[in-house]
N, CA, C and O atoms as CSV, one atom per row, in Angstrom:
chain,resi,resn,atom,element,x,y,z
A,1,MET,N,N,207.710,57.390,178.263
A,1,MET,CA,C,208.983,56.976,178.779
A,1,MET,C,C,209.904,56.559,177.648
A,1,MET,O,O,209.475,55.945,176.671
A,2,LYS,N,N,211.179,56.902,177.795
A,2,LYS,CA,C,212.155,56.515,176.781
A,2,LYS,C,C,212.519,55.050,176.943
A,2,LYS,O,O,212.576,54.535,178.059
A,3,LYS,N,N,212.763,54.390,175.836
A,3,LYS,CA,C,213.138,52.986,175.853
A,3,LYS,C,C,214.648,52.836,176.006
A,3,LYS,O,O,215.418,53.691,175.571
A,4,ASP,N,N,215.050,51.749,176.624
A,4,ASP,CA,C,216.449,51.339,176.762
A,4,ASP,C,C,217.318,52.278,177.593
A,4,ASP,O,O,218.540,52.257,177.440
A,5,ILE,N,N,216.740,53.099,178.463
A,5,ILE,CA,C,217.573,53.931,179.336
A,5,ILE,C,C,217.435,53.532,180.808
A,5,ILE,O,O,218.235,53.953,181.644
A,6,HIS,N,N,216.433,52.729,181.120
A,6,HIS,CA,C,216.205,52.335,182.501
A,6,HIS,C,C,216.923,51.026,182.807
A,6,HIS,O,O,216.973,50.134,181.960
A,7,PRO,N,N,217.483,50.904,184.022
A,7,PRO,CA,C,218.167,49.644,184.365
A,7,PRO,C,C,217.160,48.509,184.526
A,7,PRO,O,O,215.983,48.734,184.808
A,8,GLU,N,N,217.641,47.309,184.342
A,8,GLU,CA,C,216.784,46.136,184.500
A,8,GLU,C,C,216.487,45.919,185.981
A,8,GLU,O,O,217.363,46.093,186.829
A,9,TYR,N,N,215.277,45.547,186.278
A,9,TYR,CA,C,214.833,45.310,187.647
A,9,TYR,C,C,214.753,43.803,187.876
A,9,TYR,O,O,214.020,43.100,187.179
A,10,HIS,N,N,215.510,43.314,188.857
A,10,HIS,CA,C,215.582,41.879,189.134
A,10,HIS,C,C,214.960,41.557,190.477
A,10,HIS,O,O,214.929,42.399,191.374
A,11,LYS,N,N,214.472,40.355,190.614
A,11,LYS,CA,C,214.112,39.827,191.917
A,11,LYS,C,C,215.387,39.190,192.450
A,11,LYS,O,O,215.877,38.215,191.881
A,12,THR,N,N,215.924,39.725,193.527
A,12,THR,CA,C,217.214,39.284,194.026
A,12,THR,C,C,217.128,38.936,195.506
A,12,THR,O,O,216.150,39.262,196.180
A,13,SER,N,N,218.148,38.283,195.991
A,13,SER,CA,C,218.196,37.973,197.414
A,13,SER,C,C,219.414,38.650,198.023
A,13,SER,O,O,220.502,38.666,197.447
A,14,ILE,N,N,219.194,39.208,199.208
A,14,ILE,CA,C,220.278,39.821,199.966
A,14,ILE,C,C,220.721,38.794,200.991
A,14,ILE,O,O,219.915,38.328,201.797
A,15,LYS,N,N,221.996,38.441,200.965
A,15,LYS,CA,C,222.529,37.429,201.869
A,15,LYS,C,C,223.458,38.081,202.882
A,15,LYS,O,O,224.400,38.789,202.523
A,16,CYS,N,N,223.172,37.827,204.159
A,16,CYS,CA,C,223.982,38.360,205.247
A,16,CYS,C,C,225.043,37.339,205.645
A,16,CYS,O,O,224.900,36.149,205.364
A,17,ALA,N,N,226.088,37.796,206.287
A,17,ALA,CA,C,227.151,36.908,206.748
A,17,ALA,C,C,226.657,35.943,207.823
A,17,ALA,O,O,227.243,34.877,208.011
A,18,CYS,N,N,225.575,36.309,208.537
A,18,CYS,CA,C,225.034,35.430,209.581
A,18,CYS,C,C,224.179,34.315,209.000
A,18,CYS,O,O,223.799,33.396,209.726
A,19,GLY,N,N,223.867,34.371,207.713
A,19,GLY,CA,C,223.069,33.343,207.070
A,19,GLY,C,C,221.653,33.778,206.737
A,19,GLY,O,O,220.929,33.054,206.054
A,20,ASN,N,N,221.248,34.950,207.210
A,20,ASN,CA,C,219.910,35.457,206.919
A,20,ASN,C,C,219.807,35.835,205.441
A,20,ASN,O,O,220.745,36.392,204.869
A,21,GLU,N,N,218.681,35.534,204.838
A,21,GLU,CA,C,218.471,35.821,203.422
A,21,GLU,C,C,217.115,36.487,203.233
A,21,GLU,O,O,216.109,36.012,203.760
A,22,VAL,N,N,217.083,37.599,202.474
A,22,VAL,CA,C,215.864,38.368,202.251
A,22,VAL,C,C,215.654,38.529,200.755
A,22,VAL,O,O,216.581,38.905,200.038
A,23,GLU,N,N,214.459,38.252,200.278
A,23,GLU,CA,C,214.117,38.432,198.865
A,23,GLU,C,C,213.580,39.846,198.651
A,23,GLU,O,O,212.634,40.265,199.317
A,24,VAL,N,N,214.191,40.577,197.717
A,24,VAL,CA,C,213.784,41.947,197.402
A,24,VAL,C,C,213.881,42.176,195.898
A,24,VAL,O,O,214.367,41.322,195.156
A,25,GLY,N,N,213.420,43.325,195.467
A,25,GLY,CA,C,213.589,43.731,194.085
A,25,GLY,C,C,214.696,44.756,194.002
A,25,GLY,O,O,214.759,45.663,194.832
A,26,SER,N,N,215.573,44.633,193.016
A,26,SER,CA,C,216.714,45.531,192.912
A,26,SER,C,C,217.222,45.577,191.482
A,26,SER,O,O,216.869,44.742,190.649
A,27,THR,N,N,218.051,46.562,191.221
A,27,THR,CA,C,218.702,46.648,189.921
A,27,THR,C,C,219.983,45.818,189.897
A,27,THR,O,O,220.544,45.575,188.829
A,28,LYS,N,N,220.445,45.385,191.064
A,28,LYS,CA,C,221.626,44.521,191.150
A,28,LYS,C,C,221.174,43.069,191.260
A,28,LYS,O,O,220.214,42.777,191.972
A,29,PRO,N,N,221.843,42.168,190.574
A,29,PRO,CA,C,221.400,40.771,190.584
A,29,PRO,C,C,221.690,40.025,191.884
A,29,PRO,O,O,220.931,39.124,192.242
A,30,ASP,N,N,222.752,40.365,192.599
A,30,ASP,CA,C,223.110,39.642,193.810
A,30,ASP,C,C,223.730,40.609,194.809
A,30,ASP,O,O,224.539,41.458,194.431
A,31,MET,N,N,223.356,40.487,196.089
A,31,MET,CA,C,223.916,41.358,197.116
A,31,MET,C,C,224.347,40.537,198.316
A,31,MET,O,O,223.648,39.613,198.732
A,32,LYS,N,N,225.508,40.879,198.872
A,32,LYS,CA,C,226.000,40.261,200.092
A,32,LYS,C,C,226.343,41.382,201.066
A,32,LYS,O,O,227.033,42.339,200.715
A,33,ILE,N,N,225.846,41.248,202.306
A,33,ILE,CA,C,226.105,42.260,203.327
A,33,ILE,C,C,226.763,41.601,204.535
A,33,ILE,O,O,226.694,40.383,204.703
A,34,GLU,N,N,227.401,42.415,205.376
A,34,GLU,CA,C,228.106,41.891,206.533
A,34,GLU,C,C,227.215,41.793,207.763
A,34,GLU,O,O,227.419,40.919,208.606
A,35,ILE,N,N,226.227,42.681,207.876
A,35,ILE,CA,C,225.414,42.719,209.083
A,35,ILE,C,C,223.982,43.114,208.727
A,35,ILE,O,O,223.757,43.956,207.857
A,36,CYS,N,N,223.019,42.496,209.408
A,36,CYS,CA,C,221.610,42.782,209.148
A,36,CYS,C,C,220.873,42.963,210.473
A,36,CYS,O,O,221.494,42.934,211.535
A,37,SER,N,N,219.584,43.146,210.417
A,37,SER,CA,C,218.818,43.377,211.640
A,37,SER,C,C,218.721,42.129,212.516
A,37,SER,O,O,218.413,42.238,213.703
A,38,LYS,N,N,218.975,40.956,211.960
A,38,LYS,CA,C,218.928,39.732,212.774
A,38,LYS,C,C,220.207,39.527,213.578
A,38,LYS,O,O,220.189,38.828,214.592
A,39,CYS,N,N,221.315,40.123,213.144
A,39,CYS,CA,C,222.571,39.911,213.862
A,39,CYS,C,C,223.176,41.206,214.416
A,39,CYS,O,O,224.185,41.149,215.118
A,40,HIS,N,N,222.592,42.364,214.123
A,40,HIS,CA,C,223.122,43.631,214.631
A,40,HIS,C,C,222.846,43.738,216.133
A,40,HIS,O,O,221.725,43.467,216.565
A,41,PRO,N,N,223.839,44.125,216.938
A,41,PRO,CA,C,223.667,44.189,218.390
A,41,PRO,C,C,222.520,45.096,218.847
A,41,PRO,O,O,221.904,44.814,219.875
A,42,PHE,N,N,222.221,46.151,218.134
A,42,PHE,CA,C,221.130,47.042,218.527
A,42,PHE,C,C,219.792,46.322,218.482
A,42,PHE,O,O,218.965,46.500,219.377
A,43,PHE,N,N,219.570,45.522,217.467
A,43,PHE,CA,C,218.298,44.827,217.307
A,43,PHE,C,C,218.210,43.544,218.127
A,43,PHE,O,O,217.114,43.125,218.500
A,44,THR,N,N,219.345,42.917,218.413
A,44,THR,CA,C,219.327,41.662,219.154
A,44,THR,C,C,219.290,41.878,220.660
A,44,THR,O,O,218.962,40.955,221.405
A,45,GLY,N,N,219.622,43.089,221.124
A,45,GLY,CA,C,219.634,43.370,222.557
A,45,GLY,C,C,220.884,42.892,223.246
A,45,GLY,O,O,220.939,42.884,224.476
A,46,LYS,N,N,221.880,42.496,222.503
A,46,LYS,CA,C,223.136,42.015,223.083
A,46,LYS,C,C,224.221,43.082,222.999
A,46,LYS,O,O,225.412,42.773,222.960
A,47,GLN,N,N,223.798,44.323,222.974
A,47,GLN,CA,C,224.745,45.419,222.848
A,47,GLN,C,C,225.503,45.598,224.158
A,47,GLN,O,O,224.906,45.578,225.234
A,48,LYS,N,N,226.797,45.769,224.065
A,48,LYS,CA,C,227.636,45.952,225.236
A,48,LYS,C,C,228.174,47.371,225.240
A,48,LYS,O,O,228.502,47.934,224.196
A,49,LEU,N,N,228.257,47.933,226.424
A,49,LEU,CA,C,228.834,49.256,226.583
A,49,LEU,C,C,230.313,49.072,226.870
A,49,LEU,O,O,230.681,48.487,227.889
A,50,ILE,N,N,231.152,49.558,225.995
A,50,ILE,CA,C,232.588,49.356,226.122
A,50,ILE,C,C,233.241,50.676,226.490
A,50,ILE,O,O,233.074,51.681,225.798
A,51,ASP,N,N,233.981,50.663,227.576
A,51,ASP,CA,C,234.708,51.843,228.011
A,51,ASP,C,C,236.052,51.864,227.298
A,51,ASP,O,O,236.988,51.174,227.702
A,52,THR,N,N,236.143,52.653,226.244
A,52,THR,CA,C,237.376,52.695,225.477
A,52,THR,C,C,238.286,53.776,226.011
A,52,THR,O,O,237.890,54.935,226.138
A,53,ALA,N,N,239.497,53.393,226.318
A,53,ALA,CA,C,240.555,54.300,226.767
A,53,ALA,C,C,240.178,55.054,228.029
A,53,ALA,O,O,240.597,56.199,228.200
A,54,GLY,N,N,239.403,54.454,228.917
A,54,GLY,CA,C,239.095,55.067,230.208
A,54,GLY,C,C,238.316,56.358,230.125
A,54,GLY,O,O,238.607,57.289,230.876
A,55,ARG,N,N,237.358,56.450,229.262
A,55,ARG,CA,C,236.604,57.684,229.076
A,55,ARG,C,C,235.852,58.090,230.340
A,55,ARG,O,O,235.775,59.273,230.672
A,56,ILE,N,N,235.309,57.118,231.030
A,56,ILE,CA,C,234.555,57.430,232.246
A,56,ILE,C,C,235.489,57.963,233.322
A,56,ILE,O,O,235.162,58.928,234.012
A,57,GLU,N,N,236.657,57.334,233.466
A,57,GLU,CA,C,237.629,57.800,234.455
A,57,GLU,C,C,238.098,59.216,234.127
A,57,GLU,O,O,238.240,60.045,235.026
A,58,ARG,N,N,238.337,59.498,232.850
A,58,ARG,CA,C,238.734,60.849,232.461
A,58,ARG,C,C,237.650,61.856,232.788
A,58,ARG,O,O,237.953,62.967,233.223
A,59,PHE,N,N,236.385,61.489,232.587
A,59,PHE,CA,C,235.269,62.382,232.899
A,59,PHE,C,C,235.229,62.666,234.399
A,59,PHE,O,O,235.103,63.820,234.810
A,60,HIS,N,N,235.335,61.627,235.211
A,60,HIS,CA,C,235.304,61.817,236.659
A,60,HIS,C,C,236.487,62.652,237.132
A,60,HIS,O,O,236.334,63.503,238.009
A,61,LYS,N,N,237.655,62.419,236.564
A,61,LYS,CA,C,238.842,63.190,236.943
A,61,LYS,C,C,238.685,64.657,236.558
A,61,LYS,O,O,239.072,65.545,237.318
A,62,LYS,N,N,238.124,64.911,235.391
A,62,LYS,CA,C,237.955,66.278,234.895
A,62,LYS,C,C,236.972,67.073,235.757
A,62,LYS,O,O,237.189,68.255,236.022
A,63,TYR,N,N,235.892,66.420,236.193
A,63,TYR,CA,C,234.860,67.124,236.930
A,63,TYR,C,C,234.881,66.851,238.429
A,63,TYR,O,O,233.944,67.226,239.134
A,64,ALA,N,N,235.938,66.202,238.929
A,64,ALA,CA,C,236.047,65.920,240.358
A,64,ALA,C,C,236.159,67.213,241.161
A,64,ALA,O,O,235.565,67.336,242.232
A,65,LYS,N,N,236.908,68.162,240.650
A,65,LYS,CA,C,237.082,69.435,241.342
A,65,LYS,C,C,235.743,70.165,241.454
A,65,LYS,O,O,235.420,70.708,242.510
A,66,PHE,N,N,234.990,70.180,240.405
A,66,PHE,CA,C,233.679,70.828,240.414
A,66,PHE,C,C,232.736,70.148,241.408
A,66,PHE,O,O,231.996,70.824,242.122
A,67,ASN,N,N,232.759,68.827,241.454
A,67,ASN,CA,C,231.907,68.051,242.340
A,67,ASN,C,C,232.280,68.307,243.798
A,67,ASN,O,O,231.399,68.419,244.652
A,68,ASN,N,N,233.603,68.401,244.096
A,68,ASN,CA,C,234.077,68.659,245.466
A,68,ASN,C,C,233.669,70.048,245.938
A,68,ASN,O,O,233.310,70.211,247.104
A,69,GLN,N,N,233.715,71.057,245.062
A,69,GLN,CA,C,233.323,72.418,245.421
A,69,GLN,C,C,231.823,72.471,245.733
A,69,GLN,O,O,231.400,73.176,246.650
A,70,GLU,N,N,231.034,71.733,244.977
A,70,GLU,CA,C,229.598,71.720,245.179
A,70,GLU,C,C,229.241,71.090,246.520
A,70,GLU,O,O,228.349,71.576,247.215
A,71,ASN,N,N,229.930,70.011,246.890
A,71,ASN,CA,C,229.659,69.339,248.166
A,71,ASN,C,C,230.131,70.168,249.363
A,71,ASN,O,O,229.513,70.115,250.426
A,72,ALA,N,N,231.204,70.926,249.208
A,72,ALA,CA,C,231.755,71.733,250.304
A,72,ALA,C,C,230.928,72.994,250.540
A,72,ALA,O,O,230.848,73.471,251.671
A,73,GLY,N,N,230.324,73.530,249.515
A,73,GLY,CA,C,229.624,74.815,249.556
A,73,GLY,C,C,228.275,74.709,250.057
A,73,GLY,O,O,227.569,75.713,250.146
């Protein structure tokens, strides 16, 4: 291996905005993140389904004609 070409490896801590802190090894001395597995909605189970701009209503309106033909036939 060549000398002086590899980055230094540090024991560092990753700090989340929620306060969670994880000790890891990295080439960066300090890391700050906005979201982690302790506060992400997918992992916490507090995920909400948000209907943005009436997507469900648009879907029903678009396929209402097809649904009516199927019921009549």
